[in-house]
BALOTI-97222 format. One record per residue (C-alpha): residue number from 1; x, y, z; residue in three letters. Coordinates in nm, 3 decimals, padded with zeros to 5 digits. Layout:
N
num X Y Z residu
NUM X Y Z ala
...
***
This chain:
594
num X Y Z residu
1 -02.467 -02.383 00.007 met
2 -02.445 -02.290 00.373 thr
3 -02.284 -01.961 00.529 gly
4 -02.370 -01.704 00.814 thr
5 -02.621 -01.437 00.668 leu
6 -02.457 -01.091 00.684 pro
7 -02.615 -00.823 00.898 phe
8 -02.649 -00.507 00.769 leu
9 -02.407 -00.305 00.996 asp
10 -02.044 -00.263 00.957 glu
11 -01.821 -00.212 01.300 pro
12 -01.992 00.119 01.432 pro
13 -01.649 00.313 01.358 gln
14 -01.693 00.228 00.986 arg
15 -02.042 00.336 00.970 gln
16 -02.161 00.607 00.733 ala
17 -02.445 00.854 00.825 ala
18 -02.719 00.809 00.607 arg
19 -03.087 00.934 00.612 his
20 -03.421 00.802 00.515 thr
21 -03.575 00.663 00.175 ser
22 -03.744 00.441 00.033 gln
23 -03.587 00.242 -00.214 pro
24 -03.729 00.056 -00.494 gly
25 -03.756 -00.338 -00.544 ala
26 -03.729 -00.502 -00.879 phe
27 -04.031 -00.685 -00.913 val
28 -04.005 -01.004 -01.175 pro
29 -04.239 -01.063 -01.420 glu
30 -04.555 -01.309 -01.348 arg
31 -04.603 -01.559 -01.615 gln
32 -04.938 -01.626 -01.731 pro
33 -05.105 -01.951 -01.607 arg
34 -05.353 -02.124 -01.775 pro
35 -05.739 -02.129 -01.643 ala
36 -05.878 -02.465 -01.474 arg
37 -06.223 -02.338 -01.447 gly
38 -06.357 -02.004 -01.330 trp
39 -06.338 -02.064 -00.932 arg
40 -05.977 -02.174 -00.967 leu
41 -05.879 -01.916 -01.216 gly
42 -05.948 -01.674 -00.952 val
43 -05.823 -01.859 -00.651 val
44 -05.508 -01.901 -00.842 ser
45 -05.494 -01.533 -00.987 val
46 -05.539 -01.432 -00.561 cys
47 -05.269 -01.650 -00.480 leu
48 -05.026 -01.511 -00.693 ala
49 -05.132 -01.155 -00.659 thr
50 -05.070 -01.242 -00.265 ala
51 -04.689 -01.416 -00.320 met
52 -04.604 -01.118 -00.525 val
53 -04.752 -00.843 -00.269 ala
54 -04.558 -01.087 00.027 ile
55 -04.287 -01.211 -00.180 ala
56 -04.241 -01.087 -00.488 gly
57 -03.995 -00.777 -00.547 lys
58 -03.738 -01.069 -00.496 leu
59 -03.524 -01.130 -00.809 val
60 -03.376 -01.495 -00.861 leu
61 -03.118 -01.325 -01.011 thr
62 -02.781 -01.480 -00.779 ala
63 -02.433 -01.339 -00.757 ala
64 -02.177 -01.503 -01.038 pro
65 -02.055 -01.715 -00.740 gly
66 -02.081 -01.650 -00.349 thr
67 -01.983 -01.429 -00.094 val
68 -01.805 -01.646 00.171 pro
69 -01.951 -01.645 00.533 ala
70 -01.629 -01.511 00.627 ala
71 -01.686 -01.206 00.458 asn
72 -01.973 -01.124 00.616 ala
73 -02.045 -00.811 00.772 ser
74 -02.091 -00.818 01.148 ala
75 -02.392 -00.812 01.366 phe
76 -02.510 -00.452 01.458 ala
77 -02.416 -00.349 01.817 gly
78 -02.677 -00.067 01.828 glu
79 -03.028 -00.074 01.822 asp
80 -03.029 00.208 01.542 lys
81 -03.138 00.107 01.206 pro
82 -02.926 00.173 00.924 leu
83 -03.074 00.427 00.683 arg
84 -02.959 00.522 00.322 val
85 -02.960 00.840 00.109 thr
86 -03.018 00.834 -00.245 pro
87 -02.671 00.888 -00.293 ser
88 -02.593 00.575 -00.093 asp
89 -02.849 00.354 -00.291 glu
90 -02.728 00.497 -00.599 glu
91 -02.400 00.336 -00.520 arg
92 -02.541 00.028 -00.374 ala
93 -02.709 -00.047 -00.687 asn
94 -02.507 00.057 -00.949 leu
95 -02.195 -00.119 -01.051 pro
96 -01.819 00.021 -01.065 arg
97 -01.576 00.044 -01.279 ala
98 -01.322 -00.277 -01.283 lys
99 -00.991 -00.235 -01.207 ile
100 -00.709 -00.431 -01.300 phe
101 -00.330 -00.456 -01.292 asp
102 -00.097 -00.366 -01.556 arg
103 -00.119 -00.704 -01.753 asn
104 -00.517 -00.748 -01.697 gly
105 -00.530 -00.924 -01.338 ala
106 -00.866 -00.841 -01.174 leu
107 -00.829 -00.621 -00.868 leu
108 -01.127 -00.534 -00.786 ala
109 -01.535 -00.570 -00.941 phe
110 -01.904 -00.535 -00.838 ser
111 -02.063 -00.839 -00.775 ala
112 -02.440 -00.822 -00.773 pro
113 -02.582 -00.918 -00.469 val
114 -02.957 -00.928 -00.264 his
115 -03.022 -00.774 00.068 ser
116 -03.337 -00.774 00.273 leu
117 -03.478 -00.479 00.409 tyr
118 -03.863 -00.367 00.536 ala
119 -04.077 -00.086 00.563 his
120 -04.121 -00.155 00.934 pro
121 -04.481 00.043 00.904 ser
122 -04.613 -00.255 00.675 lys
123 -04.463 -00.528 00.865 val
124 -04.803 -00.655 01.093 pro
125 -04.637 -00.891 01.282 asp
126 -04.276 -00.780 01.413 pro
127 -04.230 -01.031 01.700 gln
128 -04.346 -01.316 01.471 gly
129 -04.157 -01.234 01.194 thr
130 -03.839 -01.167 01.390 ala
131 -03.877 -01.501 01.511 ala
132 -03.921 -01.649 01.182 ala
133 -03.575 -01.501 01.051 leu
134 -03.424 -01.569 01.371 ala
135 -03.523 -01.966 01.329 lys
136 -03.393 -01.957 00.990 ala
137 -03.098 -01.784 00.983 phe
138 -02.981 -01.850 01.323 pro
139 -02.685 -01.566 01.339 asp
140 -02.939 -01.285 01.313 leu
141 -03.038 -01.140 01.634 asp
142 -03.409 -01.204 01.715 glu
143 -03.460 -00.982 01.998 ala
144 -03.253 -00.635 01.772 leu
145 -03.481 -00.710 01.464 ile
146 -03.817 -00.719 01.661 ala
147 -03.706 -00.378 01.777 arg
148 -03.597 -00.258 01.460 arg
149 -03.958 -00.353 01.267 leu
150 -04.133 -00.239 01.557 ser
151 -04.048 00.097 01.537 lys
152 -04.358 00.185 01.268 ser
153 -04.198 00.589 01.238 asp
154 -03.882 00.428 01.019 asn
155 -03.988 00.467 00.667 asp
156 -03.684 00.215 00.627 phe
157 -03.452 -00.073 00.764 ala
158 -03.225 -00.326 00.636 tyr
159 -03.242 -00.684 00.773 val
160 -02.952 -00.856 00.577 ala
161 -02.718 -00.738 00.354 arg
162 -02.520 -00.948 00.075 his
163 -02.699 -01.278 00.099 met
164 -02.524 -01.579 -00.069 thr
165 -02.741 -01.727 -00.314 pro
166 -02.852 -01.981 -00.124 ala
167 -02.918 -01.760 00.173 gln
168 -03.120 -01.535 -00.042 tyr
169 -03.335 -01.811 -00.186 tyr
170 -03.433 -01.976 00.193 lys
171 -03.535 -01.607 00.236 ala
172 -03.764 -01.589 -00.059 leu
173 -03.955 -01.914 00.070 gln
174 -04.020 -01.763 00.420 leu
175 -04.263 -01.526 00.212 gly
176 -04.285 -01.311 00.546 leu
177 -04.560 -01.011 00.462 pro
178 -04.360 -00.710 00.482 gly
179 -03.991 -00.788 00.377 ile
180 -03.884 -00.774 00.066 gln
181 -03.563 -00.779 -00.174 ala
182 -03.309 -00.535 -00.336 arg
183 -03.100 -00.600 -00.580 arg
184 -02.730 -00.410 -00.451 glu
185 -02.378 -00.439 -00.568 tyr
186 -02.095 -00.513 -00.328 arg
187 -01.700 -00.459 -00.413 arg
188 -01.506 -00.756 -00.454 ile
189 -01.124 -00.770 -00.411 tyr
190 -00.981 -01.094 -00.572 pro
191 -00.653 -01.021 -00.460 gln
192 -00.752 -00.978 -00.070 gly
193 -00.477 -00.830 00.081 pro
194 -00.226 -00.853 -00.169 leu
195 -00.313 -00.489 -00.310 thr
196 -00.477 -00.362 -00.049 thr
197 -00.324 -00.054 00.042 his
198 -00.291 00.088 -00.297 val
199 -00.649 -00.015 -00.437 val
200 -00.796 00.079 -00.139 gly
201 -01.161 -00.015 -00.028 gln
202 -01.514 00.043 -00.027 thr
203 -01.783 00.025 00.247 arg
204 -02.062 -00.205 00.204 val
205 -02.227 00.012 00.011 asp
206 -01.994 00.071 -00.248 gln
207 -01.890 00.389 -00.095 thr
208 -01.530 00.488 -00.140 ala
209 -01.293 00.443 00.175 leu
210 -00.932 00.491 00.055 ser
211 -00.662 00.387 -00.193 gly
212 -00.736 00.410 -00.598 ile
213 -01.094 00.407 -00.507 glu
214 -01.120 00.690 -00.335 ser
215 -00.891 00.920 -00.524 phe
216 -01.047 00.780 -00.860 tyr
217 -01.412 00.747 -00.712 asp
218 -01.588 00.994 -00.950 ala
219 -01.445 00.798 -01.252 asp
220 -01.487 00.441 -01.129 leu
221 -01.839 00.552 -01.037 val
222 -01.932 00.777 -01.351 gly
223 -01.795 00.542 -01.634 asp
224 -01.863 00.167 -01.507 pro
225 -01.787 00.048 -01.821 asp
226 -01.450 00.165 -01.819 ser
227 -01.174 00.010 -01.643 pro
228 -00.870 00.143 -01.485 met
229 -00.552 -00.028 -01.513 his
230 -00.289 00.031 -01.225 leu
231 00.072 -00.002 -01.271 ser
232 00.101 -00.254 -01.040 leu
233 00.215 -00.599 -01.162 asp
234 00.091 -00.878 -00.920 val
235 00.323 -01.096 -00.986 arg
236 00.603 -00.868 -00.846 val
237 00.336 -00.748 -00.599 gln
238 00.278 -01.124 -00.459 ser
239 00.693 -01.204 -00.497 val
240 00.749 -00.845 -00.281 val
241 00.504 -00.943 -00.001 arg
242 00.673 -01.301 00.040 gln
243 00.968 -01.180 00.077 glu
244 00.913 -00.826 00.317 val
245 00.697 -01.085 00.517 gln
246 00.980 -01.336 00.576 ala
247 01.222 -01.056 00.696 gln
248 00.951 -00.959 00.904 ile
249 00.904 -01.321 01.037 asp
250 01.263 -01.376 01.079 ala
251 01.355 -01.043 01.282 tyr
252 01.050 -01.065 01.427 ala
253 00.954 -00.697 01.323 ala
254 00.709 -00.459 01.370 leu
255 00.625 -00.390 01.030 gly
256 00.806 -00.327 00.687 gly
257 00.767 -00.181 00.354 val
258 00.873 -00.296 -00.004 gly
259 00.857 -00.110 -00.359 val
260 00.971 -00.182 -00.693 val
261 00.937 00.136 -00.927 met
262 01.033 00.172 -01.295 asp
263 01.331 00.430 -01.308 val
264 01.215 00.528 -01.664 ser
265 00.843 00.654 -01.593 thr
266 00.803 00.632 -01.253 gly
267 00.565 00.358 -01.250 glu
268 00.503 00.150 -00.911 phe
269 00.495 -00.228 -00.977 leu
270 00.527 -00.294 -00.648 gly
271 00.418 -00.161 -00.349 ser
272 00.378 -00.348 -00.024 val
273 00.274 -00.208 00.333 ser
274 00.290 -00.459 00.623 leu
275 00.103 -00.539 00.801 pro
276 -00.214 -00.552 00.567 asp
277 -00.563 -00.637 00.564 phe
278 -00.802 -00.845 00.379 asp
279 -01.016 -00.606 00.207 pro
280 -01.314 -00.849 00.157 asn
281 -01.353 -00.860 00.562 leu
282 -01.602 -00.604 00.723 thr
283 -01.456 -00.687 01.039 val
284 -01.270 -00.470 01.330 glu
285 -00.881 -00.411 01.208 arg
286 -00.570 -00.320 01.366 asn
287 -00.505 00.071 01.253 pro
288 -00.137 -00.019 01.235 ala
289 -00.277 -00.297 00.938 ala
290 -00.475 00.034 00.773 glu
291 -00.170 00.261 00.736 gln
292 -00.004 00.262 00.395 asn
293 00.346 00.262 00.525 arg
294 00.462 00.332 00.196 val
295 00.314 00.660 00.155 thr
296 00.128 00.763 00.400 asn
297 00.407 00.743 00.698 ala
298 00.753 00.941 00.704 val
299 01.121 00.763 00.836 tyr
300 01.423 00.907 00.924 glu
301 01.533 00.603 00.685 leu
302 01.937 00.662 00.814 gly
303 02.205 00.591 00.550 ser
304 02.034 00.545 00.229 val
305 02.057 00.920 00.224 phe
306 02.424 00.963 00.185 lys
307 02.417 00.875 -00.232 pro
308 02.176 01.222 -00.222 val
309 02.431 01.361 -00.034 ile
310 02.723 01.220 -00.283 ala
311 02.488 01.305 -00.586 ser
312 02.449 01.682 -00.473 ile
313 02.866 01.714 -00.395 ala
314 02.964 01.595 -00.762 leu
315 02.640 01.770 -00.923 asp
316 02.772 02.090 -00.796 ala
317 03.131 02.023 -00.828 asn
318 03.205 02.040 -00.454 val
319 03.382 01.727 -00.481 ala
320 03.505 01.403 -00.688 lys
321 03.472 01.054 -00.602 met
322 03.792 01.022 -00.474 asp
323 03.807 01.347 -00.288 thr
324 03.907 01.276 00.106 lys
325 03.759 01.360 00.431 phe
326 03.856 01.333 00.775 asp
327 03.710 01.075 00.962 ala
328 03.975 00.979 01.199 thr
329 03.759 01.061 01.508 arg
330 03.411 01.150 01.561 pro
331 03.304 01.488 01.515 ile
332 03.132 01.725 01.812 tyr
333 02.938 01.988 01.740 val
334 02.677 02.183 01.913 his
335 02.663 01.989 02.181 gly
336 02.625 01.641 01.978 tyr
337 02.884 01.397 01.859 thr
338 02.879 01.248 01.536 ile
339 03.012 00.873 01.518 lys
340 03.059 00.573 01.280 asp
341 02.886 00.265 01.357 phe
342 03.232 00.038 01.240 his
343 03.472 00.357 01.185 gly
344 03.763 00.297 00.988 arg
345 03.984 00.576 01.182 his
346 04.116 00.779 00.879 arg
347 04.079 00.929 00.567 trp
348 03.831 00.825 00.342 leu
349 03.739 00.926 -00.017 ser
350 03.378 01.002 -00.102 met
351 03.323 00.656 -00.262 glu
352 03.499 00.483 00.082 glu
353 03.209 00.702 00.202 val
354 02.921 00.527 00.081 leu
355 03.129 00.189 00.057 val
356 03.197 00.222 00.469 his
357 02.858 00.396 00.527 ser
358 03.068 00.651 00.723 ser
359 02.829 00.911 00.908 asn
360 03.182 01.131 00.991 ile
361 03.232 01.158 00.587 gly
362 02.873 01.221 00.501 ala
363 02.858 01.497 00.793 ala
364 03.199 01.679 00.636 arg
365 03.070 01.639 00.298 leu
366 02.732 01.847 00.392 ala
367 02.919 02.086 00.557 thr
368 03.109 02.157 00.205 glu
369 02.820 02.152 00.048 ile
370 02.663 02.455 00.266 gly
371 02.322 02.453 00.404 val
372 02.190 02.671 00.108 asp
373 02.284 02.451 -00.139 arg
374 02.208 02.147 00.027 leu
375 01.844 02.242 00.114 val
376 01.801 02.384 -00.232 ser
377 01.917 02.045 -00.401 tyr
378 01.673 01.869 -00.121 phe
379 01.349 02.062 -00.286 asp
380 01.482 02.027 -00.658 arg
381 01.481 01.654 -00.555 phe
382 01.090 01.668 -00.440 gly
383 01.186 01.572 -00.077 leu
384 01.060 01.925 00.127 leu
385 00.703 01.903 -00.020 thr
386 00.411 01.648 -00.017 arg
387 00.435 01.430 -00.312 pro
388 00.232 01.436 -00.608 ser
389 00.054 01.051 -00.550 leu
390 -00.292 00.935 -00.717 asp
391 -00.447 00.795 -00.375 ile
392 -00.517 01.021 -00.074 asn
393 -00.321 00.826 00.164 glu
394 -00.018 01.101 00.121 val
395 00.184 01.217 00.432 thr
396 00.444 01.569 00.386 ala
397 00.779 01.499 00.448 pro
398 00.867 01.645 00.792 phe
399 01.115 01.886 00.778 val
400 01.333 02.134 01.010 pro
401 01.150 02.493 01.023 lys
402 01.502 02.646 01.003 arg
403 01.792 02.442 00.831 trp
404 02.088 02.504 01.051 gln
405 02.454 02.348 01.022 glu
406 02.391 02.053 01.260 leu
407 02.068 01.979 01.082 asp
408 02.240 01.951 00.727 ala
409 02.509 01.729 00.864 met
410 02.263 01.483 01.043 thr
411 02.038 01.474 00.713 ala
412 02.361 01.415 00.525 ala
413 02.312 01.031 00.699 phe
414 01.952 01.001 00.721 gly
415 01.822 01.185 01.042 tyr
416 01.640 01.549 01.088 thr
417 01.458 01.496 00.741 leu
418 01.194 01.212 00.754 ala
419 01.031 01.126 00.425 val
420 00.808 00.832 00.290 ser
421 00.914 00.539 00.113 pro
422 00.717 00.664 -00.191 ala
423 00.923 00.998 -00.214 gln
424 01.238 00.830 -00.137 phe
425 01.216 00.612 -00.418 val
426 01.119 00.855 -00.693 ala
427 01.462 01.074 -00.578 thr
428 01.678 00.777 -00.582 phe
429 01.554 00.670 -00.933 gly
430 01.619 00.988 -01.023 ala
431 01.980 00.940 -00.897 leu
432 02.075 00.633 -01.128 val
433 01.819 00.680 -01.417 asn
434 02.064 00.958 -01.569 gly
435 01.918 01.270 -01.371 gly
436 01.529 01.262 -01.458 thr
437 01.272 01.290 -01.149 leu
438 00.960 01.142 -01.264 tyr
439 00.631 01.164 -01.066 ser
440 00.553 00.864 -00.918 pro
441 00.209 00.677 -00.993 thr
442 00.021 00.407 -00.901 phe
443 -00.161 00.419 -01.288 val
444 -00.040 00.260 -01.580 arg
445 00.100 00.482 -01.835 leu
446 -00.016 00.410 -02.212 asn
447 00.245 00.496 -02.367 asn
448 00.573 00.531 -02.111 pro
449 00.726 00.823 -02.346 glu
450 00.451 01.050 -02.147 thr
451 00.568 00.988 -01.877 ala
452 00.641 01.324 -01.681 gln
453 01.001 01.380 -01.590 gly
454 01.271 01.677 -01.513 lys
455 01.627 01.703 -01.508 arg
456 01.817 01.760 -01.198 val
457 02.113 01.598 -01.195 leu
458 02.392 01.587 -01.513 arg
459 02.383 01.235 -01.681 gln
460 02.753 01.226 -01.568 glu
461 02.652 01.296 -01.251 thr
462 02.393 01.000 -01.232 ser
463 02.704 00.774 -01.378 ala
464 02.909 00.822 -01.104 lys
465 02.690 00.750 -00.844 val
466 02.614 00.441 -01.004 arg
467 02.955 00.358 -00.965 thr
468 02.931 00.414 -00.612 met
469 02.676 00.246 -00.556 leu
470 02.806 -00.102 -00.704 arg
471 03.112 -00.038 -00.455 gln
472 02.885 -00.038 -00.189 val
473 02.763 -00.423 -00.246 val
474 03.103 -00.526 -00.373 leu
475 03.317 -00.402 -00.120 asn
476 03.048 -00.252 00.156 gly
477 02.747 -00.306 00.374 thr
478 02.537 -00.432 00.077 gly
479 02.700 -00.741 -00.018 gly
480 02.414 -00.943 00.061 asn
481 02.201 -00.756 -00.174 ala
482 02.400 -00.889 -00.491 asp
483 02.287 -01.169 -00.717 thr
484 02.466 -01.374 -00.932 arg
485 02.295 -01.285 -01.253 leu
486 02.160 -00.912 -01.215 tyr
487 02.419 -00.704 -01.063 pro
488 02.270 -00.426 -00.795 val
489 02.393 -00.133 -00.656 gly
490 02.254 -00.006 -00.403 gly
491 02.350 00.188 -00.006 lys
492 02.207 00.015 00.332 thr
493 02.041 00.223 00.626 gly
494 01.972 00.182 00.992 thr
495 01.822 00.442 01.139 ala
496 01.748 00.444 01.528 leu
497 01.353 00.573 01.566 lys
498 01.261 00.862 01.764 arg
499 01.141 00.830 02.107 thr
500 00.844 00.994 02.232 ala
501 01.094 01.287 02.389 asp
502 01.273 01.353 02.067 gly
503 01.562 01.145 02.152 thr
504 01.659 00.856 01.983 asn
505 01.580 00.518 02.083 ser
506 01.848 00.224 02.198 arg
507 01.710 -00.039 02.076 asp
508 01.447 00.043 01.794 lys
509 01.535 00.110 01.459 arg
510 01.435 00.147 01.105 ile
511 01.678 -00.069 00.848 ser
512 01.657 -00.082 00.501 ser
513 01.854 -00.100 00.168 phe
514 01.776 00.076 -00.182 val
515 01.942 -00.088 -00.498 gly
516 01.853 -00.098 -00.884 thr
517 01.960 -00.329 -01.119 phe
518 02.097 -00.399 -01.334 pro
519 02.358 -00.150 -01.199 ile
520 02.531 -00.113 -01.554 asn
521 02.179 00.018 -01.711 asp
522 01.904 00.077 -01.443 pro
523 01.576 -00.035 -01.488 gln
524 01.413 -00.080 -01.167 tyr
525 01.485 00.020 -00.851 val
526 01.391 -00.173 -00.528 val
527 01.378 -00.039 -00.156 phe
528 01.308 -00.288 00.159 val
529 01.254 -00.119 00.494 met
530 01.197 -00.334 00.807 ile
531 01.033 -00.137 01.109 asp
532 01.180 -00.263 01.430 glu
533 01.370 -00.557 01.350 pro
534 01.507 -00.755 01.635 gln
535 01.873 -00.822 01.677 ala
536 01.796 -01.225 01.769 arg
537 02.024 -01.466 01.829 lys
538 01.920 -01.674 01.480 val
539 01.960 -01.333 01.313 thr
540 02.348 -01.350 01.434 gly
541 02.294 -01.064 01.705 arg
542 02.227 -00.794 01.402 tyr
543 01.936 -00.652 01.281 ala
544 02.081 -00.363 01.018 thr
545 01.996 -00.265 00.676 gly
546 02.264 -00.501 00.526 gly
547 02.117 -00.803 00.737 lys
548 01.747 -00.713 00.802 ala
549 01.736 -00.578 00.440 ala
550 01.974 -00.645 00.183 ala
551 01.885 -01.046 00.161 pro
552 01.512 -00.930 00.045 ala
553 01.630 -00.710 -00.231 val
554 01.870 -00.949 -00.327 ser
555 01.549 -01.248 -00.351 arg
556 01.329 -00.974 -00.489 ile
557 01.593 -00.929 -00.783 val
558 01.659 -01.277 -00.877 asp
559 01.246 -01.351 -00.884 arg
560 01.113 -01.052 -01.077 ile
561 01.391 -00.995 -01.346 ala
562 01.297 -01.276 -01.568 pro
563 00.922 -01.167 -01.501 met
564 01.013 -00.860 -01.624 leu
565 01.222 -00.928 -01.915 gly
566 01.533 -00.804 -01.746 val
567 01.852 -01.015 -01.939 lys
568 02.098 -01.175 -01.713 pro
569 02.451 -01.024 -01.711 gln
570 02.752 -01.241 -01.682 pro
571 02.827 -01.391 -01.337 val
572 03.061 -01.163 -01.153 arg
573 03.388 -01.316 -01.192 ser
574 03.717 -01.307 -00.946 asp
575 03.865 -01.071 -01.129 gly
576 03.619 -00.845 -01.111 glu
577 03.629 -00.853 -00.746 val
578 04.011 -00.839 -00.725 arg
579 03.960 -00.504 -00.920 glu
580 03.725 -00.365 -00.714 ala
581 03.932 -00.457 -00.422 arg
582 04.251 -00.297 -00.551 ala
583 04.059 00.026 -00.615 arg
584 03.948 00.017 -00.270 gly
585 04.300 00.012 -00.162 leu
586 04.396 00.316 -00.407 met
587 04.239 00.554 -00.239 thr
588 04.482 00.588 00.011 ala
589 04.733 00.769 -00.234 ala
590 04.459 01.002 -00.367 met
591 04.424 01.360 -00.316 thr
592 04.351 01.496 00.051 val
593 04.102 01.750 00.125 arg
594 04.038 01.912 00.438 asn
***
């Protein structure tokens, strides 16, 4: 077996501070040999003893499988030996608990490997040893190894880490004085980048860096025989990743997010942040790929917030579904203009405000609710504080220091208040599941009935919101999210991003769609967000939520519903479409509200 030799260092910015120690090496037992005469016996014993002293402490136990050469640590760029503290030594020499998805698919495990090290003071010929190692392993830097082995004041220095079995056997054959081996463990992530932002990763010595690995570090280290099961479903995760990536490619976007959540438990079955990275690789990465956009970034999400405002109005008895609002002309307030993207230039019912995604109508609805009541409901929904999630990479929402009338009006259509996708999805789940807000989690619940939730809306409010969300898909901006077998209800969102000076960009946007299915009995929420999609010729010159995000939701629902055991619904009939359209026309004769 061939492959490059993993050297001892990670990229400098990812190295942990370490201190000197003298780790012990596991010495294999020598088998007794039959004597062949007194002199031959003495010679044999001496040779055997010499071999144990020189190359002994090398264990012929190889990892189950090999670590690909591409997974090797990068060569060191500094002339500094990697030192190990006792705690680091423990981590490197002990396995961590395995991590599985909700169905038993392996996400992370610790594989036994071997590393070469030396006590420089015990290396008689540093130059010759370095030359022999470089000859056997051309990827090693001979001069650097020689310098390290020449520093006799160092008690310990790694020569190479996490060798493949073939490399380990080759090193064993060298029999270099002072060069020893130790058995360690390397964290392996079989799913590669698929679950990286949730599962997280460890350093080369298994020190936790991020994700579940970091949040539950004490549990994973303290009880390696007790595996952890996450709420993720790798089948769902794979579908979401493929479909979000397809939209990113089609719209030449900066990145994207995809989330699937169980509305009755708060469990995330899918959580995708793109771009991502392979946690098995210890090469330097793009910081944008390191960020978990689902939990560790906040966005002004745009019109996907309008159902939140509508639910507040209904729940507080401020307005009804057929209450009408003046959307005939833009609103001028405090030096700002609030207008619609495709204005209807007429009075709109609350349902039509959602169906046609009217900013003007949403702003007027927020005015009717009032600033204090709006903020109170936001707080009830958990939108004003840092969400409680079982990973450390969580960002608190951006909230105005003092809420003014303009803040309330712009928050009604998804500006001013910036939240993470995970936080928003949890809130949306409460809008459609009957009014219960569940604590979102990445860990599988053994008993779904133990899910922690609190009532934030009346059941009848939730039922009315679902009705309006279905109309958005049937007759409004969300038509591209529907499927033939699993009726979807949801809302589009398109928000211009903030520039450095705090103004809105003209061409950089966040395009999203949030939906639930099946809409008559919601089981899952699906959220897709595309960051900075470009309005290209091949996409019809549009990059809105209805174009850039909604089609991905449709494909995700079609693909994951059978996996999750969701029964198909009757195909949408022409009669249903005609009835829905008739309902939209009937609103012209309904009650008018100033």
